C-alpha angles and dihedrals in degrees: 000000000000118000118205119207114210111219104219092208090055090049091051090052090051091048092052091047091049092051090051093047092047092056096040104052101130099245113074094218090057090046088058096044097048098028094056092044094049093045090053098044108026097096092061098043119115126203093270093052092046090052092050093049091047088054093049091047091051090077123093115277093235091056092045092049091051090049095046093048092046093241087131131005116260118244116262093254089060100035096088133137088263093053090048089049090055090050093046092048090052091051092046093051092050093050095050 
């Protein structure tokens, strides 16, 4: 069995990079959706969650916006509990 050691410094670099990318998407609406979510959740994210969110955020903003707003259904590789958490957080923030 292979054991992976997570370098906490490396994880902090990835967290900072993720915060920056979340707030600098290119479409202001996506900045707000991902930026607010990441600001609120980044401290508790482990390496696996960061990798999954990096993957989700690698898609084009127009596609992401259509998926988040429910205009079209997200593909199965994106429609994960984490993606649904981002969407639910966005809805919660807008209702409160």
